[in-house]
DSSP file (Angstrom, degrees, kcal/mol; ACC not computed):
  #  RESIDUE AA STRUCTURE BP1 BP2  ACC     N-H-->O    O-->H-N    N-H-->O    O-->H-N    TCO  KAPPA ALPHA  PHI   PSI    X-CA   Y-CA   Z-CA
    1    1 A M              0   0    0      0, 0.0     2,-0.4     0, 0.0     0, 0.0   0.000 360.0 360.0 360.0 131.0  -26.6  -53.9   -1.3
    2    2 A N        -     0   0    0      2,-0.0     2,-0.4     0, 0.0     0, 0.0  -0.873 360.0-159.8-107.7 137.8  -24.3  -53.0   -4.2
    3    3 A F        -     0   0    0     -2,-0.4     2,-0.5     2,-0.0     0, 0.0  -0.923   4.5-153.6-114.9 141.6  -21.1  -51.0   -3.7
    4    4 A I        -     0   0    0     -2,-0.4     2,-0.5     2,-0.0    -2,-0.0  -0.967  10.0-158.8-113.4 124.2  -19.3  -49.1   -6.4
    5    5 A F        -     0   0    0     -2,-0.5     2,-0.5     2,-0.0    -2,-0.0  -0.891   3.8-161.9-105.0 127.7  -15.6  -48.7   -6.0
    6    6 A L        -     0   0    0     -2,-0.5     2,-0.7     2,-0.0    -2,-0.0  -0.917  12.0-142.1-108.5 130.7  -13.9  -45.9   -7.8
    7    7 A K        -     0   0    0     -2,-0.5     2,-0.5     3,-0.0    -2,-0.0  -0.826  17.1-153.8 -90.6 118.1  -10.2  -46.0   -8.3
    8    8 A I        -     0   0    0     -2,-0.7     2,-0.5     1,-0.0    -2,-0.0  -0.813  18.2-122.7 -94.6 127.0   -9.0  -42.4   -8.0
    9    9 A H        -     0   0    0     -2,-0.5     2,-0.4     1,-0.1    -1,-0.0  -0.551  26.2-136.5 -70.2 119.6   -5.7  -41.7   -9.8
   10   10 A E        -     0   0    0     -2,-0.5     2,-0.7     1,-0.0    -1,-0.1  -0.641  10.3-137.3 -80.5 129.3   -3.2  -40.5   -7.3
   11   11 A V        -     0   0    0     -2,-0.4     2,-0.6   148,-0.0    -1,-0.0  -0.785  20.9-174.4 -88.6 119.6   -1.2  -37.5   -8.5
   12   12 A I        -     0   0    0     -2,-0.7    37,-0.2    96,-0.1     3,-0.1  -0.969  10.6-159.3-113.5 122.4    2.4  -37.9   -7.6
   13   13 A L        -     0   0    0     -2,-0.6   146,-0.1     1,-0.2    35,-0.1   0.175  50.8 -12.1 -85.4-153.5    4.5  -34.9   -8.4
   14   14 A M        -     0   0    0    143,-0.1   144,-2.8    33,-0.1     2,-0.4  -0.063  67.1-162.5 -48.1 136.1    8.2  -34.5   -8.9
   15   15 A R  E     +AB  45 157A   0     30,-2.3    30,-3.6   142,-0.2     2,-0.4  -0.964  10.0 179.1-127.6 139.5   10.1  -37.6   -7.7
   16   16 A T  E     -AB  44 156A   0    140,-2.4   140,-2.4    -2,-0.4     2,-0.5  -0.996  23.3-152.6-142.8 147.6   13.8  -37.9   -6.9
   17   17 A V  E     -AB  43 155A   0     26,-2.2    26,-2.8    -2,-0.4     2,-0.5  -0.989  21.7-165.3-114.6 122.3   16.3  -40.4   -5.7
   18   18 A I  E     -AB  42 154A   0    136,-3.5   136,-3.0    -2,-0.5     2,-0.5  -0.937   4.9-172.7-114.3 125.4   19.2  -38.8   -3.9
   19   19 A Q  E     -AB  41 153A   0     22,-2.7    22,-2.6    -2,-0.5     2,-0.5  -0.970  22.1-135.7-122.2 129.4   22.3  -40.7   -3.2
   20   20 A R  E     -AB  40 152A   0    132,-2.3   129,-3.3    -2,-0.5   132,-0.5  -0.708  38.5-172.5 -78.0 127.4   25.3  -39.6   -1.1
   21   21 A V  E     -AB  39 148A   0     18,-2.7    18,-2.0    -2,-0.5   127,-0.2  -0.898  43.6-150.8-128.9 152.0   28.3  -40.5   -3.1
   22   22 A K  E    S-     0   0A   0    125,-2.9     2,-0.3     1,-0.4    16,-0.2   0.792  95.6 -15.8 -79.1 -36.0   32.1  -40.6   -2.8
   23   23 A Y  E     - B   0 147A   0    124,-0.7   124,-2.3    14,-0.1    -1,-0.4  -0.969  64.2-176.2-159.3 159.0   32.1  -40.1   -6.6
   24   24 A A  E     +CB  36 146A   0     12,-2.0    12,-2.9    -2,-0.3     2,-0.3  -0.973   4.5 178.3-154.7 148.1   29.8  -40.3   -9.5
   25   25 A K  E     -CB  35 145A   0    120,-2.8   120,-2.8    -2,-0.3     2,-0.4  -0.990  15.3-146.9-149.2 158.0   30.1  -39.8  -13.3
   26   26 A V  E     -CB  34 144A   0      8,-2.6     7,-2.7    -2,-0.3     8,-1.2  -0.991  12.1-163.2-130.2 134.1   27.9  -40.1  -16.3
   27   27 A N  E     -CB  32 143A   0    116,-2.7   116,-2.3    -2,-0.4     2,-0.4  -0.911   6.6-172.2-117.3 142.6   29.0  -41.2  -19.8
   28   28 A V  E >  S-CB  31 142A   0      3,-2.5     3,-1.8    -2,-0.4   114,-0.1  -0.996  79.9  -9.3-130.6 127.5   27.3  -40.7  -23.2
   29   29 A D  T 3  S-     0   0    0    112,-0.5    -1,-0.1    -2,-0.4     3,-0.1   0.864 131.2 -54.2  53.1  39.7   28.7  -42.5  -26.2
   30   30 A G  T 3  S+     0   0    0      1,-0.2     2,-0.4   113,-0.0    -1,-0.3   0.468 116.0 111.0  79.1   1.7   31.8  -43.5  -24.3
   31   31 A K  E <  S-C   28   0A   0     -3,-1.8    -3,-2.5     2,-0.0     2,-0.5  -0.913  70.3-123.4-113.3 136.3   32.7  -40.0  -23.2
   32   32 A T  E     +C   27   0A   0     -2,-0.4    -5,-0.3    -5,-0.2     3,-0.1  -0.644  32.8 170.9 -74.5 122.2   32.4  -38.7  -19.6
   33   33 A I  E     +     0   0A   0     -7,-2.7   102,-0.3    -2,-0.5     2,-0.3   0.539  66.6  20.3-109.7 -11.5   30.1  -35.6  -19.7
   34   34 A G  E     +C   26   0A   0     -8,-1.2    -8,-2.6   100,-0.1    -1,-0.3  -0.955  63.7 168.3-157.5 138.6   29.7  -35.1  -15.9
   35   35 A E  E     +C   25   0A   0     -2,-0.3     2,-0.3   -10,-0.2   -10,-0.2  -0.977   3.1 175.8-155.7 136.4   31.8  -36.1  -12.9
   36   36 A I  E     -C   24   0A   0    -12,-2.9   -12,-2.0    -2,-0.3     3,-0.1  -0.939  16.8-151.3-134.3 159.1   31.9  -35.3   -9.2
   37   37 A D  S    S+     0   0    0      1,-0.3    48,-0.2    -2,-0.3   -16,-0.1   0.043  75.9   6.6 -99.8-138.5   33.7  -36.4   -6.2
   38   38 A K  S    S+     0   0    0    -16,-0.2    47,-1.9    46,-0.1    -1,-0.3  -0.069 104.1  68.2 -47.0 125.3   32.1  -36.1   -2.7
   39   39 A G  E    S-Ad  21  85A   0    -18,-2.0   -18,-2.7    45,-0.3     2,-0.4  -0.956  81.0 -39.6 166.5-144.5   28.5  -35.0   -3.0
   40   40 A L  E     -Ad  20  86A   0     45,-2.5    47,-2.6    -2,-0.3     2,-0.5  -0.957  27.0-154.6-124.8 136.9   25.1  -36.0   -4.2
   41   41 A L  E     -Ad  19  87A   0    -22,-2.6   -22,-2.7    -2,-0.4     2,-0.5  -0.956  21.9-164.5-101.7 124.0   23.8  -37.9   -7.3
   42   42 A V  E     -Ad  18  88A   0     45,-3.1    47,-3.1    -2,-0.5     2,-0.6  -0.953  12.6-163.6-117.2 121.2   20.3  -36.9   -8.0
   43   43 A L  E     -Ad  17  89A   0    -26,-2.8   -26,-2.2    -2,-0.5     2,-0.5  -0.921  20.9-159.0 -98.8 119.1   18.0  -38.9  -10.3
   44   44 A L  E     -Ad  16  90A   0     45,-3.1    47,-3.4    -2,-0.6     2,-0.4  -0.886  13.4-171.6-113.6 122.8   15.1  -36.6  -11.2
   45   45 A G  E     -A   15   0A   0    -30,-3.6   -30,-2.3    -2,-0.5     2,-0.4  -0.923   7.4-165.1-110.3 136.8   11.7  -37.7  -12.4
   46   46 A I        -     0   0    0     -2,-0.4    64,-2.8   -32,-0.2     2,-0.2  -0.960   2.6-166.9-125.0 137.4    9.2  -35.2  -13.7
   47   47 A T  B >   -F  109   0B   0     -2,-0.4     3,-1.4    62,-0.3    62,-0.2  -0.637  39.4 -92.1-117.3 177.3    5.5  -35.6  -14.3
   48   48 A H  T 3  S+     0   0    0     60,-0.7    61,-0.1     1,-0.3   -35,-0.1   0.788 119.0  52.9 -60.4 -33.0    2.7  -33.7  -16.1
   49   49 A E  T 3  S+     0   0    0    -37,-0.2    -1,-0.3     2,-0.0   -36,-0.1   0.523  81.4 117.8 -85.9  -5.9    1.6  -31.7  -13.0
   50   50 A D    <   +     0   0    0     -3,-1.4     2,-0.2     3,-0.1    68,-0.1  -0.273  38.1 177.3 -67.6 148.4    5.0  -30.4  -12.0
   51   51 A T     >  -     0   0    0     67,-0.0     4,-1.7     1,-0.0     3,-0.4  -0.785  49.8 -86.5-136.5 179.4    5.7  -26.6  -12.0
   52   52 A I  H  > S+     0   0    0     -2,-0.2     4,-2.7     1,-0.2     5,-0.2   0.782 122.6  65.9 -61.9 -27.0    8.5  -24.3  -11.1
   53   53 A K  H  > S+     0   0    0      1,-0.2     4,-2.4     2,-0.2    -1,-0.2   0.926 102.9  45.0 -61.7 -43.6    7.2  -24.4   -7.5
   54   54 A E  H  > S+     0   0    0     -3,-0.4     4,-2.8     2,-0.2     5,-0.3   0.895 111.6  53.9 -66.2 -39.0    8.1  -28.0   -7.2
   55   55 A V  H  X S+     0   0    0     -4,-1.7     4,-2.4     2,-0.2    -2,-0.2   0.954 112.4  42.6 -58.3 -51.3   11.5  -27.3   -8.8
   56   56 A K  H  X S+     0   0    0     -4,-2.7     4,-2.3     2,-0.2     5,-0.2   0.911 116.0  48.2 -64.9 -43.4   12.4  -24.6   -6.3
   57   57 A W  H  X S+     0   0    0     -4,-2.4     4,-2.7    -5,-0.2    -1,-0.2   0.944 114.3  45.6 -62.7 -47.4   11.1  -26.6   -3.3
   58   58 A L  H  X S+     0   0    0     -4,-2.8     4,-2.6     2,-0.2     5,-0.2   0.875 111.5  52.0 -67.3 -37.4   12.9  -29.8   -4.2
   59   59 A A  H  X S+     0   0    0     -4,-2.4     4,-2.6    -5,-0.3    -1,-0.2   0.935 113.1  44.9 -63.3 -45.4   16.1  -27.9   -5.0
   60   60 A N  H  X S+     0   0    0     -4,-2.3     4,-1.9     2,-0.2    -2,-0.2   0.916 113.6  49.9 -64.3 -42.7   16.1  -26.2   -1.6
   61   61 A K  H  X S+     0   0    0     -4,-2.7     4,-0.8    -5,-0.2    -2,-0.2   0.927 113.4  46.1 -61.0 -45.6   15.1  -29.5    0.2
   62   62 A T  H >< S+     0   0    0     -4,-2.6     3,-0.8     1,-0.2    17,-0.4   0.927 111.8  50.8 -63.8 -46.3   18.0  -31.3   -1.6
   63   63 A K  H 3< S+     0   0    0     -4,-2.6    17,-0.9     1,-0.2    16,-0.8   0.853 116.6  41.3 -59.8 -36.0   20.5  -28.6   -0.9
   64   64 A N  H 3< S+     0   0    0     -4,-1.9    -1,-0.2    -5,-0.2    -2,-0.2   0.453  79.3 126.2 -97.5  -1.6   19.6  -28.5    2.8
   65   65 A L    <<  -     0   0    0     -4,-0.8     2,-1.4    -3,-0.8    14,-0.4  -0.382  56.7-141.2 -58.2 127.4   19.3  -32.3    3.5
   66   66 A R        +     0   0    0      1,-0.2    12,-0.3    12,-0.2    -1,-0.1  -0.656  57.4 127.4 -94.3  82.0   21.5  -33.1    6.4
   67   67 A I        +     0   0    0     -2,-1.4     2,-0.4    10,-0.7    -1,-0.2   0.218  42.8  92.6-123.1  12.6   22.8  -36.4    5.2
   68   68 A F  E    S-G   77   0C   0      9,-2.4     9,-2.6    -3,-0.2     8,-1.9  -0.866  79.7-108.9-106.4 145.3   26.6  -35.9    5.6
   69   69 A E  E     -G   75   0C   0     -2,-0.4     6,-0.2     6,-0.3     2,-0.1  -0.434  25.1-149.5 -77.5 142.6   28.4  -36.9    8.7
   70   70 A D    >   -     0   0    0      4,-2.2     3,-2.0    -2,-0.1    -1,-0.1  -0.228  47.6 -76.4 -90.7-170.7   29.8  -34.4   11.2
   71   71 A E  T 3  S+     0   0    0      1,-0.3    -2,-0.1     2,-0.1    -1,-0.0   0.693 134.5  54.6 -65.2 -17.7   32.9  -34.9   13.4
   72   72 A E  T 3  S-     0   0    0      2,-0.2    -1,-0.3     0, 0.0     3,-0.1   0.235 118.9-111.4 -97.6  12.9   30.8  -37.1   15.7
   73   73 A E  S <  S+     0   0    0     -3,-2.0     2,-0.4     1,-0.2    -2,-0.1   0.779  74.4 135.8  62.4  30.4   29.7  -39.3   12.7
   74   74 A R        -     0   0    0     -6,-0.1    -4,-2.2     0, 0.0     2,-1.4  -0.873  68.0-111.8-104.5 140.9   26.1  -38.1   12.9
   75   75 A M  E    S+G   69   0C   0     -2,-0.4    -6,-0.3    -6,-0.2    -9,-0.1  -0.575  74.7 124.4 -71.7  97.6   24.3  -37.2    9.7
   76   76 A N  E     +     0   0C   0     -8,-1.9     2,-0.3    -2,-1.4    -1,-0.2   0.349  42.9  84.0-139.5  -0.2   24.1  -33.5   10.6
   77   77 A L  E     -G   68   0C   0     -9,-2.6    -9,-2.4    -3,-0.2   -10,-0.7  -0.866  60.0-140.9-118.9 147.7   25.6  -31.7    7.6
   78   78 A S     >  -     0   0    0     -2,-0.3     4,-1.9   -12,-0.3     6,-0.2  -0.401  35.5 -97.7 -95.2 173.9   24.2  -30.5    4.3
   79   79 A L  T  4>S+     0   0    0    -16,-0.8     5,-2.7   -14,-0.4     4,-0.3   0.900 127.3  48.7 -57.0 -43.1   25.7  -30.5    0.8
   80   80 A E  T >45S+     0   0    0    -17,-0.9     3,-1.2     3,-0.2    -1,-0.2   0.911 106.5  56.6 -64.0 -42.6   26.5  -26.8    1.3
   81   81 A D  T 345S+     0   0    0      1,-0.3    -1,-0.2     2,-0.1    -2,-0.2   0.876 114.3  38.0 -58.0 -39.1   28.1  -27.5    4.8
   82   82 A V  T 3<5S-     0   0    0     -4,-1.9    -1,-0.3     0, 0.0    -2,-0.2   0.379 108.5-122.5 -94.6   4.7   30.5  -30.0    3.3
   83   83 A K  T < 5 +     0   0    0     -3,-1.2    -3,-0.2    -4,-0.3    -4,-0.1   0.900  54.5 169.5  53.6  42.9   31.1  -28.0    0.1
   84   84 A G      < -     0   0    0     -5,-2.7    48,-0.4    -6,-0.2   -45,-0.3  -0.235  28.6-125.7 -80.3 172.1   29.9  -31.0   -1.9
   85   85 A K  E     -d   39   0A   0    -47,-1.9   -45,-2.5   -48,-0.2     2,-0.4  -0.660  15.5-138.4-112.9 168.7   29.1  -31.2   -5.5
   86   86 A I  E     -de  40 133A   0     46,-2.2    48,-3.0    -2,-0.2     2,-0.5  -0.996   8.8-164.4-136.4 138.1   26.0  -32.4   -7.3
   87   87 A L  E     -de  41 134A   0    -47,-2.6   -45,-3.1    -2,-0.4     2,-0.5  -0.987  16.4-161.3-118.2 120.8   25.4  -34.6  -10.4
   88   88 A I  E     -de  42 135A   0     46,-2.3    48,-2.4    -2,-0.5     2,-0.4  -0.904   8.5-176.3-112.2 126.4   21.8  -34.4  -11.7
   89   89 A I  E     -d   43   0A   0    -47,-3.1   -45,-3.1    -2,-0.5     2,-0.3  -0.980  23.4-132.2-123.3 127.0   20.4  -37.0  -14.1
   90   90 A S  E     +d   44   0A   0     -2,-0.4     2,-0.3   -47,-0.2   -45,-0.2  -0.626  29.0 178.1 -74.8 133.0   17.0  -36.9  -15.7
   91   91 A Q    >   +     0   0    0    -47,-3.4     3,-1.7    -2,-0.3     4,-0.1  -0.725  19.1 177.2-144.1  91.5   15.2  -40.2  -15.2
   92   92 A F  G >  S+     0   0    0     -2,-0.3     3,-2.2     1,-0.3    -1,-0.1   0.738  75.9  78.2 -63.9 -22.1   11.7  -40.6  -16.6
   93   93 A T  G >  S+     0   0    0      1,-0.3     3,-1.9     2,-0.2    -1,-0.3   0.620  71.2  81.1 -67.4  -9.8   11.7  -44.3  -15.5
   94   94 A L  G <  S+     0   0    0     -3,-1.7    -1,-0.3     1,-0.3    -2,-0.1   0.700  90.7  55.2 -64.0 -16.4   11.1  -43.1  -11.9
   95   95 A Y  G <  S+     0   0    0     -3,-2.2    13,-0.5    -4,-0.1     2,-0.3   0.144  77.2 135.1-100.6  18.1    7.5  -42.9  -13.1
   96   96 A G    <   -     0   0    0     -3,-1.9     2,-0.6    10,-0.1    10,-0.2  -0.526  38.6-162.2 -67.3 127.5    7.4  -46.5  -14.3
   97   97 A N  B     +H  105   0D   0      8,-2.5     8,-2.5    -2,-0.3     3,-0.2  -0.957  19.1 168.9-115.9 116.4    4.2  -48.2  -13.2
   98   98 A S        +     0   0    0     -2,-0.6    -1,-0.1     6,-0.2    -2,-0.0   0.016  41.5 113.6-116.2  27.7    4.2  -52.0  -13.3
   99   99 A T  S    S+     0   0    0      1,-0.1     2,-0.5     6,-0.1    -1,-0.1   0.808  78.6  49.6 -69.4 -27.6    1.0  -52.7  -11.4
  100  100 A K  S    S-     0   0    0     -3,-0.2     3,-0.2     3,-0.1    -1,-0.1  -0.954 121.3 -27.2-112.7 123.3   -0.6  -54.1  -14.5
  101  101 A G  S    S-     0   0    0     -2,-0.5     0, 0.0     1,-0.2     0, 0.0  -0.156  84.1 -76.3  71.9-168.7    1.4  -56.7  -16.5
  102  102 A N  S    S+     0   0    0      2,-0.1    -1,-0.2    -3,-0.0    -4,-0.0   0.483 105.0  81.9-111.0  -7.3    5.2  -57.0  -16.5
  103  103 A R  S    S-     0   0    0     -3,-0.2    -3,-0.1    -6,-0.0    -6,-0.1  -0.896  83.1-123.2-100.7 121.4    6.1  -54.1  -18.8
  104  104 A P        -     0   0    0      0, 0.0     2,-0.4     0, 0.0    -6,-0.2  -0.293  16.5-138.8 -63.6 144.7    6.2  -50.8  -17.0
  105  105 A S  B     -H   97   0D   0     -8,-2.5    -8,-2.5     1,-0.1     3,-0.2  -0.862  11.8-167.8 -99.7 138.9    4.0  -48.0  -18.3
  106  106 A F    >   +     0   0    0     -2,-0.4     3,-1.6   -10,-0.2   -10,-0.1   0.013  49.1 121.8-113.7  26.1    5.5  -44.5  -18.3
  107  107 A I  T 3  S+     0   0    0      1,-0.3    -1,-0.1   -10,-0.1   -11,-0.1   0.755  70.5  59.0 -62.9 -24.7    2.3  -42.6  -18.9
  108  108 A D  T 3  S+     0   0    0    -13,-0.5   -60,-0.7    -3,-0.2    -1,-0.3   0.611  84.4  98.5 -81.4 -11.3    2.8  -40.6  -15.7
  109  109 A A  B <  S-F   47   0B   0     -3,-1.6   -62,-0.3   -14,-0.2   -17,-0.1  -0.524  83.8-106.9 -74.6 143.5    6.2  -39.2  -16.9
  110  110 A A        -     0   0    0    -64,-2.8   -64,-0.1    -2,-0.2    -1,-0.1  -0.275  40.6 -91.3 -65.7 154.6    6.0  -35.7  -18.4
  111  111 A K     >  -     0   0    0      1,-0.1     4,-2.8     4,-0.1     3,-0.3  -0.375  44.0-108.6 -62.3 147.3    6.4  -35.2  -22.1
  112  112 A P  H  > S+     0   0    0      0, 0.0     4,-2.9     0, 0.0     5,-0.2   0.852 114.2  49.8 -52.5 -46.1   10.0  -34.6  -23.1
  113  113 A D  H  > S+     0   0    0      1,-0.2     4,-1.6     2,-0.2     5,-0.1   0.925 115.9  42.9 -61.9 -43.5    9.8  -30.9  -24.0
  114  114 A Y  H  > S+     0   0    0     -3,-0.3     4,-1.8     2,-0.2    -1,-0.2   0.925 116.1  48.2 -66.8 -45.3    8.1  -30.1  -20.7
  115  115 A A  H  X S+     0   0    0     -4,-2.8     4,-2.7     1,-0.2    -2,-0.2   0.897 108.7  53.9 -63.5 -41.4   10.3  -32.3  -18.6
  116  116 A K  H  X S+     0   0    0     -4,-2.9     4,-2.6    -5,-0.3    -1,-0.2   0.905 106.2  52.7 -62.3 -41.1   13.5  -30.9  -20.2
  117  117 A D  H  X S+     0   0    0     -4,-1.6     4,-1.7    -5,-0.2    -1,-0.2   0.930 113.7  42.0 -60.1 -46.8   12.5  -27.4  -19.4
  118  118 A L  H  X S+     0   0    0     -4,-1.8     4,-2.3     2,-0.2    -2,-0.2   0.864 112.0  55.7 -70.5 -35.1   11.9  -28.2  -15.7
  119  119 A Y  H  X S+     0   0    0     -4,-2.7     4,-2.1     2,-0.2    -2,-0.2   0.932 109.2  46.5 -59.6 -46.9   15.1  -30.4  -15.6
  120  120 A L  H  X S+     0   0    0     -4,-2.6     4,-2.2     1,-0.2    -1,-0.2   0.856 110.8  52.5 -66.1 -34.7   17.2  -27.4  -16.8
  121  121 A K  H  X S+     0   0    0     -4,-1.7     4,-1.9     2,-0.2    -1,-0.2   0.888 107.2  53.0 -66.4 -38.5   15.5  -25.1  -14.3
  122  122 A F  H  X S+     0   0    0     -4,-2.3     4,-1.3     2,-0.2    -2,-0.2   0.923 109.9  48.0 -61.4 -44.6   16.4  -27.6  -11.5
  123  123 A I  H  X S+     0   0    0     -4,-2.1     4,-1.9     1,-0.2     3,-0.3   0.919 109.0  53.8 -61.0 -44.7   20.0  -27.5  -12.6
  124  124 A E  H  X S+     0   0    0     -4,-2.2     4,-2.4     1,-0.2    -1,-0.2   0.841 101.0  60.7 -61.9 -33.8   20.0  -23.7  -12.7
  125  125 A E  H  X S+     0   0    0     -4,-1.9     4,-1.1     1,-0.2    -1,-0.2   0.935 106.7  45.5 -58.2 -45.9   18.7  -23.6   -9.1
  126  126 A F  H  <>S+     0   0    0     -4,-1.3     5,-2.0    -3,-0.3     4,-0.5   0.886 111.1  51.9 -67.9 -38.1   21.8  -25.4   -7.9
  127  127 A K  H ><5S+     0   0    0     -4,-1.9     3,-1.2     1,-0.2    -1,-0.2   0.895 107.1  53.8 -63.3 -38.0   24.1  -23.2  -10.0
  128  128 A S  H 3<5S+     0   0    0     -4,-2.4    -1,-0.2     1,-0.3    -2,-0.2   0.763 102.7  58.1 -68.6 -23.6   22.4  -20.2   -8.4
  129  129 A F  T 3<5S-     0   0    0     -4,-1.1    -1,-0.3    -3,-0.3    -2,-0.2   0.603 118.0-114.6 -76.5 -11.5   23.2  -21.6   -5.0
  130  130 A G  T < 5 +     0   0    0     -3,-1.2     2,-0.4    -4,-0.5    -3,-0.2   0.662  68.5 143.7  83.9  17.4   26.9  -21.6   -5.9
  131  131 A I      < -     0   0    0     -5,-2.0     2,-0.3     1,-0.0    -1,-0.3  -0.767  61.4-109.7 -92.0 131.9   27.1  -25.4   -5.8
  132  132 A E        -     0   0    0     -2,-0.4   -46,-2.2   -48,-0.4     2,-0.5  -0.464  46.4-165.3 -61.6 120.5   29.4  -27.1   -8.4
  133  133 A T  E     -e   86   0A   0     -2,-0.3     2,-0.3   -48,-0.2   -46,-0.2  -0.940  18.2-179.8-122.7 128.0   26.8  -28.7  -10.6
  134  134 A Q  E     -e   87   0A   0    -48,-3.0   -46,-2.3    -2,-0.5     2,-0.3  -0.831  13.6-164.0-116.8 160.1   27.3  -31.4  -13.3
  135  135 A E  E     -e   88   0A   0   -102,-0.3   -46,-0.2    -2,-0.3  -109,-0.1  -0.976  17.8-124.0-146.1 156.4   24.5  -32.9  -15.4
  136  136 A G        -     0   0    0    -48,-2.4     2,-0.7    -2,-0.3   -48,-0.1  -0.256  44.9 -92.3 -82.6-178.3   23.6  -35.7  -17.6
  137  137 A E    >   -     0   0    0     -2,-0.1     3,-2.2   -47,-0.1    -1,-0.0  -0.893  42.9-118.9-102.7 115.1   22.3  -35.3  -21.2
  138  138 A F  T 3  S+     0   0    0     -2,-0.7     3,-0.1     1,-0.3   -47,-0.0  -0.250  93.5   4.4 -55.2 129.4   18.5  -35.1  -21.2
  139  139 A G  T 3  S+     0   0    0      1,-0.3    -1,-0.3   -49,-0.1     2,-0.1   0.367 101.3 125.2  80.6  -5.0   17.1  -37.9  -23.3
  140  140 A A  S <  S-     0   0    0     -3,-2.2     2,-0.9     1,-0.1    -1,-0.3  -0.434  73.1-106.3 -85.3 160.5   20.4  -39.6  -24.0
  141  141 A D        -     0   0    0     -2,-0.1  -112,-0.5    -3,-0.1     2,-0.3  -0.792  53.6-171.8 -81.3 108.1   21.3  -43.2  -23.3
  142  142 A M  E     -B   28   0A   0     -2,-0.9     2,-0.5  -114,-0.1  -114,-0.2  -0.770  27.1-148.9-111.1 149.6   23.6  -42.7  -20.3
  143  143 A K  E     -B   27   0A   0   -116,-2.3  -116,-2.7    -2,-0.3     2,-0.5  -0.980  20.8-164.1-112.8 118.4   25.9  -44.9  -18.3
  144  144 A V  E     -B   26   0A   0     -2,-0.5     2,-0.4  -118,-0.2  -118,-0.2  -0.906   6.5-173.6-110.5 128.5   26.0  -43.7  -14.7
  145  145 A E  E     +B   25   0A   0   -120,-2.8  -120,-2.8    -2,-0.5     2,-0.3  -0.952  13.9 160.6-119.5 138.7   28.8  -44.9  -12.3
  146  146 A L  E     -B   24   0A   0     -2,-0.4     2,-0.6  -122,-0.2  -122,-0.2  -0.993  39.0-139.5-153.5 158.1   28.8  -44.2   -8.6
  147  147 A L  E     -B   23   0A   0   -124,-2.3  -125,-2.9    -2,-0.3  -124,-0.7  -0.932  32.2-143.0-118.2 103.0   30.3  -45.2   -5.3
  148  148 A N  E     -B   21   0A   0     -2,-0.6     2,-0.7  -127,-0.2  -127,-0.3  -0.467  11.1-139.6 -69.4 133.3   27.4  -44.8   -2.8
  149  149 A D  E >  S-     0   0A   0   -129,-3.3     3,-0.6     3,-0.2  -129,-0.2  -0.852  73.9 -14.8-100.9 112.8   28.6  -43.6    0.5
  150  150 A G  E 3  S-     0   0A   0     -2,-0.7     2,-0.1     1,-0.3    -1,-0.1  -0.616 105.7 -90.0 130.0 -74.3   27.0  -45.2    3.5
  151  151 A P  E 3  S+     0   0A   0      0, 0.0     2,-0.5     0, 0.0    -1,-0.3   0.461  74.0 170.8 -78.0 144.2   25.0  -46.3    1.6
  152  152 A V  E <   +B   20   0A   0     -3,-0.6  -132,-2.3  -132,-0.5     2,-0.4  -0.977   2.0 165.3-122.9 115.6   22.7  -43.3    2.0
  153  153 A T  E     -B   19   0A   0     -2,-0.5     2,-0.4  -134,-0.2  -134,-0.2  -0.994  11.2-172.5-133.8 125.8   19.8  -43.1   -0.4
  154  154 A I  E     -B   18   0A   0   -136,-3.0  -136,-3.5    -2,-0.4     2,-0.5  -0.952   8.7-156.7-121.2 136.7   16.8  -40.9    0.1
  155  155 A I  E     -B   17   0A   0     -2,-0.4     2,-0.4  -138,-0.2  -138,-0.2  -0.956  13.2-175.0-112.7 129.8   13.6  -40.8   -2.0
  156  156 A I  E     -B   16   0A   0   -140,-2.4  -140,-2.4    -2,-0.5     2,-0.5  -0.989  11.7-173.0-128.5 128.0   11.5  -37.7   -2.1
  157  157 A D  E >   -B   15   0A   0     -2,-0.4     3,-1.8  -142,-0.2  -142,-0.2  -0.974  23.6-141.6-109.6 130.4    8.1  -37.1   -3.8
  158  158 A T  G >  S+     0   0    0   -144,-2.8     3,-1.7    -2,-0.5     5,-0.1   0.670  96.0  77.4 -68.8 -12.3    7.0  -33.6   -3.7
  159  159 A K  G 3  S+     0   0    0   -145,-0.3    -1,-0.3     1,-0.3     4,-0.1   0.766  89.7  58.0 -63.3 -22.6    3.4  -34.8   -3.1
  160  160 A D  G <  S+     0   0    0     -3,-1.8    -1,-0.3     2,-0.1     2,-0.2   0.476  97.8  85.9 -82.8  -2.1    4.6  -35.4    0.5
  161  161 A A  S <  S-     0   0    0     -3,-1.7     2,-0.8    -4,-0.1  -104,-0.0  -0.588  76.0-129.2-104.3 158.4    5.5  -31.7    0.9
  162  162 A T        -     0   0    0     -2,-0.2     2,-0.5     2,-0.0    -3,-0.1  -0.909  37.4-175.1-100.3 103.5    3.7  -28.5    1.8
  163  163 A I              0   0    0     -2,-0.8  -109,-0.1     1,-0.1  -110,-0.1  -0.880 360.0 360.0-108.5 127.2    4.7  -26.3   -1.1
  164  164 A K              0   0    0     -2,-0.5    -1,-0.1  -111,-0.1  -111,-0.0   0.394 360.0 360.0-113.1 360.0    3.7  -22.7   -1.1
């Protein structure tokens, strides 16, 4: 008996790493272009299949994540609850695939023009929420500095979500 195994390419949509920080800043060419104190640092990866639906869902999910401590030291408060700030950095390397060889492939990352458009829409979502929003420079060589609080680091793939 012969079996044929087919490898089905798994589609993973928008991916983000969210870190609760005491402060974070991003530098380009030695100049600080974005800086926050208490809040969230978001590293955002975008792939070919992403749409505005994923942008809106992920922005709402991030805004409402209860990962800040309340008076009883329980993670029970959101970014809005604590009047925190957000620093958003585009990071295509979140789609690095190193299953073959030792050099990561970034073929799953969206093309720059498409990714930049969704990245800017993600930033606009936070501004529309009234949250103080800072951003990195899309496509630039950035130096990111942060003081992780906790540490609390959350990874979200929108493939895990029910998005309507």
